[in-house]
C-alpha positions in Angstrom: 219.6 27.8 -114.4 217.7 25.0 -114.8 217.5 22.7 -118.3 214.1 24.0 -119.7 215.1 28.0 -119.4 218.2 26.9 -121.1 216.3 24.9 -124.0 213.9 27.7 -124.2 217.0 29.9 -124.6 218.1 28.1 -127.1 215.0 28.3 -129.0 215.3 32.2 -129.0 218.6 32.2 -130.6 217.8 29.5 -133.1 214.5 31.9 -133.9 216.9 34.9 -134.5 219.6 32.6 -136.4 216.6 31.5 -138.7 215.2 34.9 -139.3 218.2 35.1 -141.8 217.6 31.6 -143.5 215.3 31.2 -146.5 213.3 27.9 -145.5 212.7 25.8 -148.3 208.9 25.1 -148.7 209.4 23.4 -152.0 211.2 21.0 -150.8 209.8 17.6 -148.8 212.5 15.5 -146.7 211.8 11.9 -145.4 214.2 10.6 -142.5 213.8 6.9 -142.4 214.9 5.1 -139.4 215.3 1.0 -139.9 216.1 0.0 -136.0 219.1 -2.1 -135.4 220.7 -2.1 -139.1 224.2 -2.7 -139.0 226.7 -1.8 -141.6 228.1 -5.2 -142.2 224.4 -6.3 -143.0 224.4 -3.5 -145.5 227.5 -4.8 -147.1 226.6 -8.2 -147.3 225.5 -8.8 -151.5 223.3 -11.6 -150.3 220.8 -9.4 -148.5 218.0 -8.8 -150.8 217.0 -5.1 -150.1 216.1 -4.1 -153.7 214.3 -0.5 -152.8 217.7 0.4 -150.5 220.1 -0.9 -153.2 218.0 1.4 -155.9 218.2 4.3 -153.6 221.6 4.1 -152.9 222.5 3.9 -156.5 220.8 6.8 -157.6 222.3 8.8 -154.6 224.5 8.6 -152.1 225.5 6.0 -149.4 228.1 5.3 -146.7 229.9 1.7 -145.8 229.5 2.8 -142.2 228.3 5.2 -140.2 229.5 5.9 -136.6 226.6 5.9 -134.0 226.7 7.8 -130.6 227.5 6.3 -127.1 225.3 4.9 -125.5 224.7 2.8 -128.8 220.6 2.7 -127.9 217.6 3.6 -129.4 216.2 6.8 -128.2 219.7 8.2 -127.7 220.6 7.7 -131.3 217.4 8.8 -133.1 217.9 12.1 -130.6 221.2 12.6 -132.5 220.1 12.1 -135.9 217.7 14.9 -135.6 220.2 17.1 -133.4 223.3 16.6 -134.5 224.8 16.8 -131.0 226.3 14.1 -128.8 224.2 13.0 -125.9 226.4 14.8 -123.4 224.3 18.0 -124.9 221.2 16.3 -125.9 220.5 14.6 -122.8 218.7 11.5 -123.8 220.5 8.5 -122.1 217.9 6.3 -122.0 214.7 4.9 -123.8 213.1 7.0 -121.5 213.5 9.4 -118.8 215.6 8.1 -115.8 214.0 9.0 -112.3 216.4 8.3 -109.3 215.3 8.5 -105.4 217.7 7.9 -103.0 217.7 4.3 -101.7 215.6 2.5 -103.9 216.4 1.7 -107.8 215.8 4.2 -110.2 213.1 4.2 -112.9 212.1 4.7 -116.5 209.5 7.1 -117.4 209.3 6.3 -121.0 206.6 8.4 -122.4 208.2 11.7 -120.4 207.3 15.1 -122.7 210.0 15.7 -125.1 210.8 19.1 -123.2 211.9 17.2 -120.2 214.6 14.7 -122.1 215.9 16.6 -125.0 217.9 19.9 -124.1 218.6 21.2 -127.5 216.7 22.4 -130.3 215.9 19.5 -133.0 215.3 19.4 -136.8 211.6 19.4 -136.3 211.9 22.6 -134.2 213.6 24.3 -136.7 211.5 23.6 -139.1 208.2 24.5 -137.5 209.7 27.6 -136.2 210.9 28.3 -139.8 207.1 27.8 -141.5 207.8 24.4 -142.8 205.5 21.4 -141.8 206.3 18.5 -139.8 205.0 15.4 -139.4 206.2 11.7 -137.5 205.2 8.3 -137.0 206.9 6.4 -134.5 209.6 8.7 -133.7 210.8 8.5 -130.3 211.9 11.0 -127.4 209.1 13.6 -129.2 205.9 13.0 -126.9 204.3 16.5 -126.8 206.8 18.2 -128.6 204.6 21.7 -129.8 206.5 21.6 -133.1 205.0 18.6 -134.8 202.0 19.3 -137.2 201.0 15.6 -137.4 201.6 12.7 -135.3 201.0 9.1 -135.1 202.6 7.9 -131.8 203.9 4.5 -131.2 201.2 3.6 -129.5 198.5 5.9 -130.7 195.6 7.0 -128.8 192.0 6.9 -130.7 191.2 10.4 -129.8 194.6 11.5 -131.6 193.8 14.0 -134.8 195.8 11.7 -137.2 194.2 8.5 -135.6 190.7 9.7 -136.4 191.7 10.9 -139.8 193.1 7.4 -140.7 190.1 5.6 -139.5 187.7 8.0 -141.1 189.6 7.8 -144.3 189.3 3.8 -143.9 193.6 3.7 -143.8 193.1 2.1 -140.3 190.3 0.8 -137.8 189.6 1.2 -134.3 190.3 -2.5 -133.7 193.8 -2.0 -135.0 194.4 0.9 -133.0 193.3 -1.0 -130.2 195.5 -3.8 -130.8 198.5 -0.9 -131.5 197.7 0.3 -127.5 198.6 -3.7 -126.2 202.0 -3.1 -127.5 203.8 -6.0 -129.2 202.4 -8.7 -127.3 198.6 -8.6 -129.1 200.0 -8.5 -132.9 204.0 -8.8 -132.7 206.1 -5.7 -133.9 205.5 -6.8 -137.7 202.2 -5.5 -137.0 203.0 -2.6 -135.6 205.5 -1.7 -138.3 202.9 -2.4 -140.8 201.0 0.1 -139.2 203.6 2.9 -138.7 204.2 2.5 -142.5 200.2 3.2 -142.9 200.6 5.8 -141.3 203.7 7.6 -142.9 202.2 7.2 -146.2 199.2 8.6 -144.8 200.7 11.3 -143.7 202.9 12.2 -146.8 199.7 11.8 -149.3 197.2 13.8 -147.0 199.6 16.6 -145.5 202.8 16.3 -147.6 205.0 17.9 -144.7 208.2 19.2 -145.7 209.8 16.8 -143.0 208.7 13.4 -142.0 210.0 11.3 -139.7 209.6 7.4 -139.8 210.7 4.6 -137.7 210.5 0.7 -138.1 211.4 -1.5 -135.1 210.6 -5.0 -136.1 214.5 -5.3 -137.2 215.6 -4.6 -133.9 213.5 -7.2 -132.3 214.0 -10.0 -134.2 217.8 -9.3 -133.8 217.4 -9.3 -130.2 215.5 -12.6 -130.4 217.2 -14.7 -133.0 220.6 -12.6 -133.7 222.2 -10.6 -136.4 223.0 -12.9 -139.3 220.1 -15.3 -138.5 217.5 -16.5 -141.1 214.3 -14.6 -139.5 216.8 -11.3 -139.1 217.4 -11.2 -142.9 213.8 -11.8 -143.1 212.8 -8.4 -141.0 215.5 -6.7 -143.1 213.8 -7.6 -146.2 210.5 -6.7 -144.9 211.8 -3.3 -143.7 212.8 -3.0 -147.4 209.2 -3.5 -148.3 207.8 -1.1 -146.2 210.2 1.6 -147.5 209.1 0.5 -151.2 205.4 1.3 -150.1 206.4 4.5 -148.9 208.3 5.6 -152.0 205.8 4.6 -153.8 203.5 6.8 -151.9 205.6 9.6 -153.0 205.4 8.8 -156.6 201.6 9.1 -156.0 201.6 12.6 -155.1 204.2 13.8 -157.9 206.6 15.2 -155.2 209.6 12.7 -156.0 211.3 14.9 -157.5 211.1 17.5 -154.5 211.7 15.0 -152.1 215.2 14.1 -150.4 215.1 10.6 -148.6 217.3 9.5 -146.1 217.7 6.1 -144.6 219.8 5.7 -141.5 219.5 3.5 -138.4 220.4 4.1 -134.3 223.0 1.2 -134.1 224.3 -2.2 -135.2 224.3 -5.3 -133.1 226.5 -8.2 -131.5 225.7 -11.5 -130.8 224.9 -12.7 -127.4 225.1 -16.1 -125.2 225.5 -14.9 -121.5 223.9 -12.3 -119.0 225.6 -10.6 -116.7 223.5 -10.0 -113.4 225.4 -7.1 -111.7 222.5 -6.8 -109.3 222.9 -10.2 -107.9 226.3 -9.4 -107.2 225.1 -6.1 -105.1 222.5 -8.1 -103.5 225.1 -10.7 -102.2 227.4 -7.6 -101.2 224.5 -6.7 -98.9 224.1 -3.4 -101.0 220.5 -4.3 -102.6 217.7 -5.6 -100.4 214.3 -7.5 -101.2 212.4 -10.7 -101.3 213.5 -13.1 -104.0 213.8 -11.6 -107.8 212.9 -8.1 -106.3 215.3 -5.3 -105.1 213.1 -2.6 -102.8 215.7 -0.8 -101.1 219.4 -0.3 -102.0 222.8 1.6 -101.6 223.6 0.9 -105.4 222.1 -0.6 -108.5 222.8 -0.9 -112.0 220.7 -0.3 -115.0 221.5 -2.3 -118.0 221.3 -1.3 -121.8 222.4 -4.4 -123.4 226.2 -4.4 -123.8 226.6 -1.5 -121.5 225.1 -0.4 -118.1 225.3 2.6 -115.8 225.8 1.8 -112.2 224.5 4.4 -109.6 225.4 5.0 -105.9 221.9 5.4 -104.7 222.9 6.1 -101.4 224.3 9.4 -102.0 225.5 9.8 -98.2 227.9 7.1 -99.3 228.9 7.9 -102.6 232.4 8.6 -101.7 232.9 5.0 -99.7 231.1 3.0 -102.1 232.2 3.9 -105.3 235.9 2.6 -104.9 234.4 -0.4 -103.9 231.9 -0.6 -106.9 234.7 -0.2 -109.2 236.9 -2.8 -108.0 233.9 -5.7 -107.8 232.6 -4.9 -111.5 236.4 -4.3 -112.7 237.3 -8.3 -111.5 233.6 -9.7 -112.5 233.1 -12.0 -115.3 231.7 -10.7 -118.4 232.9 -7.0 -117.7 235.3 -5.9 -120.1 235.6 -2.1 -118.7 234.5 0.0 -116.4 235.1 3.7 -116.5 234.5 6.6 -114.3 231.4 8.6 -114.9 233.1 11.4 -114.6 235.2 10.5 -117.7 231.9 10.3 -119.4 233.0 13.4 -122.0 235.5 11.3 -123.8 232.8 9.0 -124.9 230.4 11.8 -125.8 228.3 11.8 -122.7 227.4 14.3 -119.6 229.3 13.7 -116.1 226.8 12.7 -113.5 226.2 16.2 -112.3 225.4 17.6 -115.7 222.7 14.7 -115.7 220.8 12.8 -113.2 220.4 10.0 -115.6 224.5 9.6 -116.0 225.9 6.7 -114.4 228.4 7.1 -111.5 230.5 4.2 -113.3 230.0 2.8 -117.2 230.2 -0.4 -117.5 230.8 -2.3 -120.9 230.2 -6.0 -121.8 232.6 -8.3 -122.6 232.7 -10.0 -126.3 229.4 -12.5 -126.0 227.9 -11.0 -123.0 225.5 -8.5 -122.2 223.7 -7.2 -119.2 220.4 -7.6 -117.1 219.0 -5.6 -114.3 217.1 -8.3 -113.1 217.9 -10.6 -110.1 217.3 -14.2 -111.2 218.6 -16.9 -108.9 221.9 -16.9 -107.2 224.4 -16.7 -110.2 225.8 -13.2 -111.3 226.5 -14.9 -114.7 223.5 -16.9 -116.6 223.0 -18.2 -120.1 221.4 -16.0 -122.6 218.1 -17.7 -123.0 215.5 -16.4 -125.7 218.0 -13.7 -126.3 220.6 -13.8 -129.1 221.6 -10.1 -129.8 221.8 -7.0 -128.5 223.6 -3.6 -128.7 224.8 -0.7 -126.3 228.5 -1.4 -126.4 231.0 1.2 -127.4 230.4 3.2 -130.7 233.8 2.7 -131.7 233.3 -1.2 -132.1 232.8 -1.8 -135.8 229.9 -4.2 -135.4 227.9 -1.0 -133.9 228.0 0.8 -137.1 225.1 1.5 -138.7 223.8 2.3 -142.1 223.3 5.5 -144.1 221.8 6.5 -147.7 220.9 9.9 -149.2 218.8 10.2 -152.4 216.6 12.3 -154.4 216.3 16.1 -154.4 219.4 17.8 -153.9 221.7 14.8 -153.8 224.4 13.9 -156.0 224.3 10.4 -157.8 227.1 7.4 -157.4 228.4 9.1 -154.2 230.0 5.8 -152.2 231.6 7.5 -148.7 233.7 5.1 -146.5 232.5 6.6 -143.4 229.9 9.3 -141.8 228.7 9.8 -138.2 224.8 10.2 -137.1 226.2 13.4 -136.1 226.2 14.9 -139.7 222.4 13.5 -140.4 220.8 16.9 -139.0 222.7 19.7 -140.3 223.0 18.1 -143.4 219.0 17.9 -143.6 218.8 21.4 -142.3 220.7 22.5 -145.1 218.5 20.5 -147.6 215.3 22.3 -145.8 217.1 25.9 -145.6 217.0 26.2 -141.9 220.1 26.3 -139.2 220.5 24.2 -136.3 222.9 26.0 -133.8 226.1 24.7 -131.9 226.1 21.1 -133.7 228.7 18.8 -133.2 228.2 17.2 -136.8 228.8 18.7 -140.3 227.1 19.0 -143.1 227.7 16.6 -145.7 228.6 18.6 -148.7 230.2 16.1 -150.8 226.9 14.4 -151.2 224.8 17.6 -151.9 224.3 19.1 -155.4 225.2 22.8 -156.0 
């Protein structure tokens, strides 16, 4: 039985479950993700984020939130809206990994959600229950069929919400054109400003029961300058201002008393000083081939995700032969702290290779101060990390990967401070607030923050 059939069966079971639920059509939930916001920075009293501090003071917060493995953006955003580990929801990259024998894998970033996410999401069950849904720059959400109003990461001029915003004077055709060029045209801070405008427009005009909203500049800045840097603090403070702008819009609608706001993140951050280039080692060993910095054919290949990487035997006929050789090679390589067999993925909340084509045959974790890159630059396996100062992807058990969690507004107790929550707990908690049910979750409802 393929993944799509399993997903459709899961949606059917969810629909039957929802027949007994009582969706709260008078309730509004806004889930905000500030990308790359470490718990240790939230707990730094010098960080000036007054809007977030006020939300926490008037509601509930946690000193730390445990994230999922791999500690990467799309993976953890999917956990936030499903309440299950990546081994079940299926997302392992910022996109869909496509494997072909004998050549390096590639990432199809804008694959349809149905090809990537194998369990029902919070927005799926809300939509099926007759609630309305919206998103601005959420991820792993292309063509879901269960989002009523969408403003994509790179929006297109012919999309309904884009046309609405242009007609209402909220955006211009030129600005949408700049967004289609990505961050290189105007910078990530500009993109955040546009996604915020869209989130405000969506809530004021459509008043969805569920709004998903994601900002990215904090992540970009921490990659470039590192966490605890001056630009990093500035980026977090700018994100706080955008949250304040959205809260002001909620106030303008008169719906603040009916709105629950949750602020979370996808991962923390660690500092980086050196890159490990495993594919250089594979090229030297005769397992990868190509001219200069390219690899056109290979028996093995490594896909990097910052502090972790997946190694694949791309010549399936040689898998039994090559897997122990690769494990030995990577176990003695500078900058690699741990090599784990992909068959042990379950203990990290990830699938096994035969359960998900994106899963690595080996899992590589970088040592302190190191990060992986898939590129083949020069002849050195380890090089300085130039113009790159921080990353994520390291084991979710590392305290520096802990994220933030704040809940405030309708249905949330005031003055609650928890030591730790899990990102697995966010979706089931918000499902209860909305009066809907997520099936077979790994997380738990945070009853201790909810009013009776």
